[in-house]
NUROTOR-569463 format. One line per field, with one value per residue (C-alpha): residue number from 1; residue in three letters; x, y, z. Coordinates in Angstrom, 1 decimal, decimal comma, padded with zeros to 4 digits, always signed. Example, Ala and Ser with C-alpha at 12.3 -4.5 7.8 and 13.67 -1.06 7.14 Angstrom:
<recs>
pos <- (1 2)
code <- (ALA SER)
px <- (+012,3 +013,7)
py <- (-004,5 -001,1)
pz <- (+007,8 +007,1)
</recs>
This chain:
<recs>
pos <- (1 2 3 4 5 6 7 8 9 10 11 12 13 14 15 16 17 18 19 20 21 22 23 24 25 26 27 28 29 30 31 32 33 34 35 36 37 38 39 40 41 42 43 44 45 46 47 48 49 50 51 52 53 54 55 56 57 58 59 60 61 62 63 64 65 66 67 68 69 70 71 72 73 74 75 76 77 78 79 80 81 82 83 84 85 86 87 88 89 90 91 92 93 94 95 96 97 98 99 100 101 102 103 104 105 106 107 108 109 110 111 112 113 114 115 116 117 118 119 120 121 122 123 124 125 126 127 128 129 130 131 132 133 134 135 136 137 138 139 140 141 142 143 144 145 146 147 148 149 150 151 152 153 154 155 156 157 158 159 160 161 162 163 164 165 166 167 168 169 170 171 172 173 174 175 176 177 178 179 180 181 182 183 184 185 186 187 188 189 190 191 192 193 194 195 196 197 198 199 200 201 202 203 204 205 206 207 208 209 210 211 212 213 214 215 216 217 218 219 220 221 222 223 224 225 226 227 228 229 230 231 232 233 234 235 236 237 238 239 240 241 242 243 244 245 246 247 248 249)
code <- (MET GLY GLY ARG MET GLN GLY LEU ALA ARG GLY ILE THR VAL SER LEU ALA GLN PHE GLY ALA GLY THR ASP LYS ARG HIS ASN LEU HIS ALA ILE GLN SER PHE ALA GLN GLU SER SER ASP ALA GLY ALA SER MET LEU PHE LEU PRO GLU TYR SER MET PHE TYR ALA LYS THR ASN ARG ARG SER LEU ASN ILE GLN ALA ALA GLU PRO LEU ASP GLY PRO PHE VAL THR ALA LEU ALA GLU LEU ALA ARG ARG HIS GLY LEU TRP LEU ALA ALA GLY VAL TYR GLU ARG THR ASP GLY LEU PRO TYR ASN THR VAL VAL VAL LEU ASP ALA ARG GLY THR LEU ARG GLY CYS HIS ARG LYS GLN MET LEU TYR ASP ALA PHE ASP TYR ARG GLU SER ASP GLU CYS ARG ALA GLY ASP CYS ALA PHE PRO THR VAL ASP THR PRO ALA GLY ARG LEU GLY ILE ILE THR CYS PHE GLU LEU ARG PHE PRO ALA LEU ALA ALA ALA GLN ARG ALA ALA GLY ALA GLU VAL LEU PHE VAL PRO ALA GLY TRP VAL ALA GLY SER ASN LYS LEU LEU HIS TRP ARG THR LEU LEU CYS ALA ARG ALA ILE GLU ASN HIS MET THR VAL LEU GLY ALA ASP GLN TYR ALA PRO ASN ARG PHE ILE GLY HIS SER ALA ALA PHE ALA PRO ASP GLY ALA GLY LEU GLY ALA LEU GLU SER GLY CYS GLY LEU LEU ASN ILE SER ILE)
px <- (+021,3 +020,0 +017,1 +013,8 +013,1 +012,5 +008,7 +007,5 +004,7 +005,6 +003,8 +000,9 -000,4 -001,3 -002,6 -001,9 -004,8 -003,8 -006,6 -007,5 -010,4 -012,9 -015,4 -017,9 -017,8 -020,0 -018,0 -014,8 -016,3 -017,8 -013,9 -012,8 -016,0 -014,2 -010,8 -011,8 -013,6 -010,5 -008,1 -010,5 -010,4 -006,6 -006,4 -005,0 -005,2 -004,9 -006,4 -004,2 -005,8 -004,5 -004,4 -007,4 -009,4 -012,7 -012,9 -010,6 -011,1 -009,2 -010,1 -011,7 -010,0 -010,4 -014,3 -014,6 -012,6 -014,6 -017,7 -016,8 -015,2 -017,1 -016,3 -014,6 -017,9 -019,7 -021,4 -017,8 -015,9 -019,0 -018,9 -015,8 -016,2 -018,8 -016,4 -014,1 -016,4 -017,9 -014,6 -013,0 -010,0 -008,1 -008,2 -006,0 -007,7 -007,4 -010,2 -010,6 -012,2 -014,4 -013,3 -014,6 -012,5 -010,3 -010,1 -007,8 -006,2 -006,6 -005,7 -008,3 -006,8 -009,8 -009,6 -011,8 -014,7 -015,0 -013,7 -011,4 -008,0 -005,9 -006,0 -003,0 -003,4 -001,1 +001,5 +004,0 +001,6 +002,6 +003,7 +006,6 +007,0 +005,0 +001,7 +000,3 -001,8 -002,0 -004,5 -007,0 -006,3 -005,1 -002,4 -001,9 +000,1 +001,0 +002,6 +000,4 +000,3 +001,4 -001,0 -000,8 -001,8 -001,8 +001,0 +002,9 +003,0 +002,1 +003,4 +002,1 +003,4 +001,1 +003,1 +004,9 +005,7 +007,9 +010,9 +011,5 +013,6 +012,8 +009,4 +010,0 +012,5 +010,2 +007,8 +010,2 +011,3 +007,6 +007,9 +006,5 +007,7 +005,7 +005,3 +002,6 +002,9 -000,5 -000,1 -000,9 +002,3 +002,2 +003,4 +006,8 +010,3 +012,2 +008,8 +008,8 +012,7 +011,9 +009,1 +010,9 +014,0 +012,4 +010,7 +013,4 +015,6 +012,8 +012,8 +016,8 +017,7 +015,4 +015,1 +011,4 +009,0 +007,3 +004,3 +003,3 +000,0 -000,7 -003,3 -003,4 -004,5 -002,7 -001,1 -001,6 -000,8 +002,2 +000,6 +003,6 +002,4 +005,2 +006,6 +010,5 +011,7 +013,5 +016,9 +015,4 +014,9 +011,5 +008,6 +006,1 +005,2 +002,5 +003,1 +000,8 -002,9 -005,6 -005,1 -004,2 -000,6 -000,7 +002,9 +003,4 +005,4)
py <- (+008,6 +012,2 +014,1 +012,3 +008,6 +008,1 +007,4 +009,2 +011,4 +015,0 +018,2 +015,9 +017,8 +015,4 +016,2 +014,8 +015,2 +015,5 +014,9 +013,5 +010,4 +009,5 +006,9 +008,8 +007,6 +010,0 +012,9 +011,4 +011,2 +014,6 +015,5 +014,0 +015,4 +018,7 +017,9 +015,9 +019,5 +021,8 +019,2 +018,8 +023,1 +022,8 +020,8 +017,6 +014,0 +012,5 +012,5 +010,7 +010,0 +008,4 +005,2 +005,2 +007,7 +005,6 +005,2 +005,6 +004,8 +005,6 +003,0 -000,7 -000,8 -004,4 -004,7 -001,2 -002,2 -005,3 -003,5 -000,5 -002,9 -003,3 -005,2 -003,5 -003,0 -001,9 +002,0 +003,6 +002,9 +003,1 +006,6 +007,1 +005,5 +008,8 +011,1 +010,3 +010,1 +013,5 +015,3 +012,9 +011,7 +008,9 +008,2 +006,2 +006,0 +003,4 +001,3 -001,5 -004,3 -006,8 -010,6 -013,3 -012,1 -009,0 -006,8 -006,1 -002,5 -001,6 +001,2 +000,9 +003,2 +004,1 +005,7 +008,5 +006,1 +004,8 +001,9 -000,1 -000,4 -002,2 -002,6 -003,2 -005,3 -003,8 -006,8 -005,5 -004,8 -001,9 -004,2 -002,1 +000,8 -000,7 -001,7 -004,3 -003,6 -007,5 -007,4 -005,6 -006,1 -009,2 -008,9 -008,9 -011,9 -010,3 -007,0 -004,7 -005,5 -002,1 -000,1 +002,3 +005,8 +009,5 +010,1 +007,3 +003,4 +003,6 +001,4 +001,6 +000,5 +001,3 +003,2 +001,0 -000,7 +002,8 +001,2 -001,7 -001,1 -003,9 -003,5 -000,5 -001,8 -005,1 -002,2 -000,4 -003,7 -004,2 -001,3 +001,6 +005,1 +006,6 +005,3 +006,3 +005,9 +006,4 +006,7 +007,0 +007,7 +008,2 +010,9 +010,4 +010,8 +011,4 +010,6 +013,7 +012,9 +009,3 +009,9 +012,5 +010,7 +007,4 +009,4 +010,9 +007,7 +005,8 +007,8 +008,3 +004,9 +003,6 +006,3 +007,5 +009,9 +009,0 +010,6 +010,4 +011,4 +011,2 +011,5 +014,5 +014,5 +016,7 +014,1 +010,8 +011,1 +013,9 +015,0 +016,5 +014,9 +015,3 +014,3 +013,7 +013,7 +010,4 +012,6 +013,1 +017,2 +018,4 +018,8 +019,9 +019,6 +020,3 +020,5 +020,2 +020,7 +019,7 +020,6 +020,0 +019,9 +019,9 +019,1 +018,4 +015,9)
pz <- (-021,2 -021,5 -022,2 -022,2 -022,8 -026,5 -027,0 -024,1 -024,6 -024,9 -024,3 -022,2 -019,2 -016,1 -012,8 -009,4 -006,9 -003,3 -000,3 +002,9 +002,1 +005,0 +005,6 +003,6 -000,1 -001,0 +000,3 -001,3 -004,8 -004,5 -003,8 -006,8 -009,0 -008,2 -008,8 -012,2 -013,1 -012,4 -014,1 -017,4 -017,2 -016,9 -020,2 -018,7 -020,2 -017,3 -013,7 -010,5 -007,5 -003,9 -002,3 -000,6 -002,5 -002,2 +001,6 +004,6 +008,4 +011,0 +013,7 +013,2 +009,7 +009,8 +009,7 +008,0 +004,8 +004,3 +004,5 +002,3 -000,1 -003,8 -006,6 -009,6 -011,6 -008,1 -007,5 -006,6 -009,6 -012,1 -010,8 -011,6 -015,4 -015,4 -014,3 -016,7 -019,5 -019,1 -018,3 -021,1 -018,7 -018,1 -014,0 -011,9 -007,9 -004,9 -004,0 -001,9 -003,8 -002,3 -002,0 +000,0 +002,9 +003,6 +000,5 -002,2 -001,7 -005,4 -008,1 -010,9 -014,3 -016,5 -019,8 -020,7 -022,0 -018,6 -020,0 -017,1 -018,6 -015,3 -011,9 -009,3 -006,3 -003,9 -003,3 -000,6 +002,4 +005,2 +007,7 +009,2 +011,7 +014,1 +011,6 +010,1 +006,8 +006,1 +009,2 +007,0 +003,7 +001,2 -000,8 -004,5 -006,4 -009,3 -010,5 -012,7 -016,6 -017,6 -020,3 -022,9 -021,8 -022,8 -020,8 -022,2 -021,2 -017,1 -014,4 -011,0 -007,7 -004,5 -001,2 +000,6 -002,6 -003,2 -000,5 -002,6 -006,0 -007,7 -008,2 -009,7 -011,8 -013,0 -014,4 -016,5 -017,8 -018,6 -020,7 -018,2 -019,3 -016,8 -013,2 -010,9 -007,2 -005,3 -001,6 +002,0 +003,2 +007,0 +008,8 +011,4 +011,9 +008,0 +006,4 +004,1 +003,2 +002,6 +000,4 -001,7 -001,9 -002,9 -005,7 -007,0 -007,0 -008,7 -011,4 -011,9 -011,8 -014,3 -016,3 -016,2 -015,3 -011,7 -010,1 -006,6 -005,4 -001,5 +000,7 +003,3 +006,7 +009,5 +011,6 +009,6 +006,0 +004,9 +001,8 -000,4 -003,8 -006,2 -010,0 -011,0 -014,8 -015,8 -015,4 -011,5 -012,1 -009,9 -012,6 -009,7 -006,5 -003,6 +000,2 +002,9 +002,4 -000,2 -003,6 -007,4 -009,2 -012,7 -014,6 -018,5 -019,4)
</recs>
């Protein structure tokens, strides 16, 4: 099949934000506010933010994640909802969701009225490359229920889940036209190659637009947020550093 997927929104501008979140939620929110303003000024309908946008601790992550986690109606998501309303933007961002134990690594999707339209609790935790995310987060138990957005029907998989083709295929089977991949893609040998190759592969094999928004932190997260069309053509990319990528889909 050639060209764009039938039914996919055309000429819609969306923004991918790339930054390095820390342990100060107010500082992280301030960065998101700046991105929201810039995205709105560019005429975007949606702003996609990375995994861990609410909070990221470099050490002692188990206890600090539990302390930082909030319910989905807590202060951080409420502040995101206000930003969405103020700027008339859909927002998607990574948060830590409170439970009775380890938090979920969750991505929330808010519409331009600030209404929570869905969330994805990361299922496949990063227990690989000598790391155990399962020591600091609880795994979700179901796939993201795809949702209609200005850019088309949206699916989500998070970071490490990009390495599992069946998860992206399941989102496509559920109707996704655009796949969002928020990430904190860890630096390492050939990791940039893996990130870009897998984003492109998921676009081609499922014939859907793929948007990857990554954290950036020197020697920790690689950045290099990127977007690919259903035929694998690059729609735009960032390199290292913080920034905003505006693309038309």
